[in-house]
C-alpha positions in Angstrom: -124.6 7.7 -100.2 -126.9 10.2 -101.2 -130.4 9.0 -103.3 -128.9 10.9 -106.9 -125.8 8.6 -106.3 -127.2 5.4 -105.7 -129.5 6.0 -108.9 -126.3 6.5 -110.9 -124.5 3.6 -109.2 -127.9 1.5 -110.4 -128.0 3.0 -113.6 -124.3 1.8 -114.1 -124.6 -1.9 -113.2 -128.1 -2.1 -115.4 -126.0 -0.3 -118.2 -123.2 -2.3 -118.3 -124.9 -5.9 -117.6 -127.5 -5.8 -120.4 -124.2 -6.0 -122.4 -122.7 -9.3 -120.7 -125.4 -11.5 -122.9 -124.8 -10.6 -126.1 -121.3 -10.6 -125.9 -121.1 -14.0 -124.6 -123.7 -15.2 -126.9 -121.2 -13.9 -129.8 -118.5 -15.5 -128.3 -119.6 -18.7 -127.6 -121.9 -19.4 -130.4 -119.1 -17.6 -133.5 -122.3 -16.5 -134.6 -122.6 -12.7 -135.2 -124.9 -12.9 -138.3 -127.6 -10.8 -136.4 -125.2 -7.8 -134.8 -124.7 -4.6 -136.9 -121.2 -3.5 -136.7 -121.9 0.0 -137.6 -124.3 0.0 -134.6 -121.9 -1.1 -132.0 -119.0 0.9 -133.3 -121.5 3.9 -133.3 -122.2 2.7 -129.4 -118.5 2.0 -129.0 -117.7 5.6 -129.5 -120.9 7.1 -127.3 -119.3 4.9 -124.4 -115.7 6.1 -124.4 -117.0 9.4 -124.7 -118.8 9.0 -121.7 -116.4 8.0 -120.1 -113.7 10.2 -120.9 -116.6 12.7 -119.9 -116.7 10.6 -116.4 -112.8 11.4 -116.1 -112.8 15.0 -116.7 -115.5 15.5 -114.3 -114.5 12.7 -111.7 -118.0 11.1 -111.5 -117.5 7.8 -110.5 -120.6 6.0 -111.4 -120.1 7.2 -115.1 -116.1 6.2 -114.9 -117.5 2.4 -113.7 -120.5 2.0 -116.1 -118.5 3.4 -119.3 -115.1 1.3 -118.5 -117.3 -2.2 -118.3 -119.2 -0.9 -121.5 -116.3 -0.1 -123.1 -115.4 -3.7 -122.4 -118.1 -5.3 -123.1 -119.0 -3.9 -126.5 -115.1 -4.2 -127.8 -115.9 -7.6 -126.7 -118.4 -7.8 -129.1 -116.9 -5.8 -132.0 -114.0 -8.2 -132.1 -116.4 -11.0 -132.0 -118.4 -9.6 -135.1 -115.1 -8.8 -137.0 -113.6 -12.2 -136.1 -116.4 -14.5 -136.9 -117.8 -12.4 -140.1 
């Protein structure tokens, strides 16, 4: 594994893991008052486009990171919509 690929996978891991506590808190407390729906929708669009880009160029760190990021942010958005 090259150093660049290692950095890519590390960034993918950290960039994805950072959303898990927010998703967990939103679902466990059912309190989404401090969460911006617009901000999360924009971020969902961003990571979805990065996922598409990763698929088009077959870049696995980008594909993996953004697949999990899409799932995490979808969870947050779903909680925001459900627990208005």
